[in-house]
N, C-alpha and C positions, 0 to 999 in steps of 0.2 A: 485823541486821531491815533496818536502813533502806537498807543496800547493795542488798538485794532487791527493795526498794519502788523504788530508783532505778532497777533494772535493769529491773522491771514497766513503768515508765514509758517508758524509753527503746525499749520496744518496742513501744509502743503507734504504732499505724498515723498516720502523720502525715496533715494534713487537705489535701485537694487542691481546687483550684477547676477548673473545666471551664473550657476557653477559650472566647470569645465566638466568633462566627462571624464578625466583622470581624477578629479576630485571626489567625484560621487564612488568611482571605481575603488579608490582609496577608503573612503569610508565604507563601503562596503566588507573590505577585507578586514577592516577594523571591527565591526559589527560581527562578523564571523570569529575572531579572536578573541573577542568579548566574550562569545556565544561558549565558544569551546570550554574558556575558561570557568564559565559559570557552571557548565556541564562536567567540569571535573571537581569542582567544590561539589555540587548536588551528588555526586556520586560518592562522595565521601562522607556524606550525612548530613549537609547543610541544603536542608527543603528549602532554608530561606531562598535561597537563589534561584527558586522557580520564577520570583516575578523578574529577577534580571532576565533568566532565559526568554520571558513573554515578551518582556520590552525590547529586546534586540530582536527576536522573529517579528514583531509587531512593526518595528520601524524598515525591515528589509522588504515585508510581505503585504502588509495592509494598504490596502488601496487608498486613498486620499483624496481630497480635492486639489483645485488648482494650486492651492499653496501649502499644502501640506500633502507632496506623494510619497508613494515608498520609494525605495531606492528600487526598486524594479520596474516603476514608472519611470522615475526619471533616467534610468538604462534604457527605456524602452523594450523591456527585457519580461513582460508579462506573457509570455509564452515559454521562457526557457523551461528545459526540462527538470522536472525534479523528483527525486527518488519516491517511490511511495513501496511501505513495506505491511501494507495493512491494504486486505481487500476494499475497494469501493460498495459502500451499503445502498442496497435501493430503498428510499424510499417509498413506500406502499402499501396499503394495506394487509399485503401479505406478510408484512415484518411488523409483528407485535413487540419484539425487542430483540436487538443485535448489541453484544457488549462489545464488538468489534476486536481486531488484532493488533492495537497498539501496546500491547501489556500481554503477561503469561502470567498463570495463576499454578499454584500446585501446592499439592501438602507432603510434608516430608518428616520423618521422624530422627531425632537424635537422643542423647541419654537425658534430657528433659521430656521426653515425649513428642506426640504428634505436634507439630506447627502448620502454619499457613504462610506462603510466601508470596507477592507481589510484584512484579519485577516490570520494566519495561523490557521488549525483545532485544533492544539496538540490535546486533547484527544477526542473531540467531533465530532468523526466520526463514521459511520457505518461502513466502512471496515476495519478489521482488517484479517492481515496474517503475515507467517514469510517464509523466501527465504533464502537461505544459501548467505552470504554476498558477495559472487562473483556473484551471478544472480541480486541481490538487489540493487549491486552498477551499474550496467549496465541496470537498468530498464529506460523504456523513461516515464519520469514525466510530460512532456508537449509536445506538437508538433504546432509551431506557422507559421502562414502565414504572413509574414509581408508584402505582396506585392511585394517587391523585391527578395522573395525566402522563401523556405520552411525550418524551422530549428527544429532538434530534439534534444532536450535537455534530458539527463541523468542524473540521482544522481550526479554521477561523475562530469559531464559538470558544475552543478550547483555549488559544494564546489571549485572544482579546479580552474576554472575560478574567484569565488569570492577570491580565497587564491592567486592564482597568477597573477591575473590582477590590485586589488585593494591594495597590501602593504603587504599582507601575506609572500608570499618570496622576492616579489620587485615589483616594481609599474611598470607596464609597458607603455612605451611610445606612443604604438598603440594598438589600440582594435581591435579585429577580429567583422568582422559583427555580427557573430553568438552572441557574447557576450555585442555586440552593444545594439542589440533588443532586449537581455534577461533584461539589465539593464538599459537603459535608460527609463524618463517616460515615457509612452504611447507605447512605443515597445511591449509590449504584451495587455495590454488592453488600453481603452480610453471608458469611459461612457459620456453619454448627461444627463444633470444636466437644469432643469429651467423649467420654467412655458411655455405653449404653446403659441407660435411664439417667444420667447425671448431664447430658448436653447441653452446650452453652451457645448461645446466637450473638455472633460477633461483628461490630458493625467494621469494614474496613474504610481506613482512611488512606487518604494517598492517592486513589484511582486515577483522580485529574491531574495530579501530577507527574505520574505514571505516562500518561497518555502524552502529555506535554516535554517530557525528557525523550518519548520516543519521535516525536515530530521535530524535535533539536537534533536527533540522530540523523534522521533523512536528510533535515536540510544542510548538515556538516556533511555530509555523503553524497552529496548532487554535483557530479563533475563538472556538469553543466553551468551550475551556479558559480561555483569555486572560477572558473575560466573566465566569468566576468569580470574578475580583480585584475586580469591579465593586462597591463597598459598597451600589450600590441593587439590587443582585441581593438575592432575597427567601428564597433557598433553592431555587426551581425550579431544575432542571437545563436550563440551557442549549441550544439546538441550533442546529448550523448546516446546511453542505450542501456535498455532494462538489464538491470543484475549488475552494474559496473558501479563500483562504490569508491574505487580509488583509496581504499584501504583494506587490510586484511579481517576474516569474516571475525566478529567479534569485539574489534576496536572500536572503540565509541566516541572517543575523541582525540582532539589533536591529529586527525588523518587527513582532515579536510586540505591542506596543502598537498598531499601527494595526488601525482598524475594517476588519471585510470587510462586501462590500456584493455580494451575490453575487446570481445570476440566475434567480429559483425557477423559470423556465420552462425554463431549462435543466437545471435539477437534475430537474425532472421528466421531463424527457428521458430523462436519464441513468438514473433507477430503472425507468423505462418498460420499456428495453430491457435493462437487468441481469435483472429479473423476467421478459423473454420467454426469453432465451436460458438462465435457471435454468430455466425449466419445460421447453426443449424437453430439453434434458442430464436432468431429471428423467426425462420421457415416454421416453427413448432407454435410460436406465439399466436395467439388468438384463434387456433385451431381446435377442434373438438376431436380428440385421438384418444385412441385407448393405449393406456398405460402398459397392456400385456402385447400389445404391438410394437412399441419401440425399444430397440435393443438397448441394452443398459448404458452403452459406452456414447449413448445421443442424449439421456437424461439430463434432465437439471440439476444437479448436483455440483457439488464442489470437486474436482480433479485434481492429482499433483502431476504436474507432466515434469518428468526427471531424465536428464540427456548424458548417456555415457557416451566417451568418444573411443573408438578401436585403433589398435596402431595400424590399421592399413588403410587409414585415411577415411574411416566413415563415422557416422553418429547413429548411435541406437538411442531413439525417444521412446521413451515410457508412460504411458498414463494409465495412471492408478485412481480406483474410485476412492473417495474420501467422503462419503455420506456422513459421519460424524454419529450421531445417536438417532437420524432420521431412516425411516425404511420407506421402501416403496412397494411394501408387498400389500398391495390394495388399498392405501388410503393415502390422500393428501397431507402432506407435511404441514406444521404452521406455520413455516417462511421457507423461502428458498435461500440455499447458499451455491449462487448460481456464478462463482468464478473460478479459476483457475489458478494455481500456483506456478508461476513464471518467473525464470524457470529456477528449479534446483538442481544445482550441476555440481555431479561427482564424477569429473573427468579419470575414466582409467584407460590406458593406453597398453596394456599387458595383454589384450586380446585381439584375435581378427574378429571380422564380422561372423565370419562362419564358426569359430569357436563360440561367440558370444550367441548366437542365435541359431546355430544346425543349419543355416539356409545361406543358398548362394543366390546371387542377386542379378538381374540383370542389368548390366551396367550403361544402359541408355534411355533409362527412365528416372525423372526427376526424383521420384519416392520409390525407392527400389524395392522395398517391400512394408506390407500392412497389413500386418497381421491381427484384424480384429478378434477379439476373445470376449466382447458383451456379449450378455444374453438377455433373451425376453425373460417374463416371469412366466412361468410354466414350464421353461427349461430344466432337464438335469441340471443339479448344481447351481442354481438360481441363488441359494441362500449364503454362499460364498462370495457374492457382490456386496453383500450388507457389510461383511468385516471393515471396509475400508481401507484393505490392503491387495483387493484384488484388481490383477493386471487386465483394464477393460480393453488396452490396443499397444501394438509395439508397431513403428517403422523403423526402417530403413534407410539411411540417405548418404547419398556417397555427400564429400568436403564438396568436389567439383561440381555438383548438383546444387549443393545449398542455394546458392544466388536465384534460381529460378524460383524458389519458394515464396513468389510472392503473396501479399495480402489477396489481392483477385483473383489468385489461382485457387486461394484457401477457399476462399466465397466460392468459386464454380465447384470444386470438390466436395464442398459441404452441399451444395445442391443436389450434385448428382446423388450422393450418399443418401438425401432426405426425400431424394422422388418416390420412390415407393410409399412413402407417408404422407404426401400432399394432398392427395385425393381423398383422405378420408374425412368421411363425416363424425 
């Protein structure tokens, strides 16, 4: 009878204490510190640190159940804004394959001949935006057609697969096909190198590690996430703004402790034109229209939105076409690159607005000047749009008018601009 009683006592649920918020904030700070350390070692050539990087990211971000929440869940911060340096990719039948923007590839030449280089982009990227963590985690960052099937990879897949399959939580004895494609040499990228007549196909290894390293860069350079480590934070989810990283461009590790100082006016400009083109796409989608009728600045290809600042208190916003290898000269491309780079900022304060644009503007308008240079198919000089550096549109905006550029006003402006095309059959 006594043994039975002891057994019953041993089966009683052990008392548990809920962690205080300060403890969770300290844990987040420690995970970020360890992540930064792993990144430094990785950058010095120790690829084995990738598992540690993935594990730290999983602890911070990966949603769990009641007993195993992520740090963000424990802090009630699932909507905290995280930096994205990679355009979200649409999962649709239009997209057969998309290698994503988490890394860059280049061929170069030295004394030993031509070589290929694969690197994470880190801070050297034109696209910078922020998204709530739950959406950011689910964003598609690559779609691969392996010949045996189509594989879609989200940030969570890259992180969780490396952590779960290669020794972070355990070493899997069998590997799913999707992770095998992502991790094996040549699964995503093969390049051909060599002189004509003696070329060699080389399977590229470590693509998934470059993707992981860029994801770590995004996390370490997300000011709103870093703000959560501050004990003065009272539980409100801090927010930040597109393009603010809290570190100098190109610095990849150790910068997460620095405070960001974003310019909210530039952020308003980013949101305004993002909303403008999203509304334009919304109006165009599902309609039958002639591509010859729609001017190029409204076509669904990627654009670079670049902002200059004048010395007399204005912004000049340039919208530059970037159709890459795709052409709209009479046929449908195999996939859409329908996102913008927001914002690629190169402030220059050495010229007035008139010196920079040659135009005097009305001082009472929100957008002081809108010079649309987009062309229709058949227009003289349309071919120059295909070059990828064609200036589609230029806007001049007074600094004191920027707060008036709301997302609502952007959608209204896009609807007005689209009005001539909405009735087309």
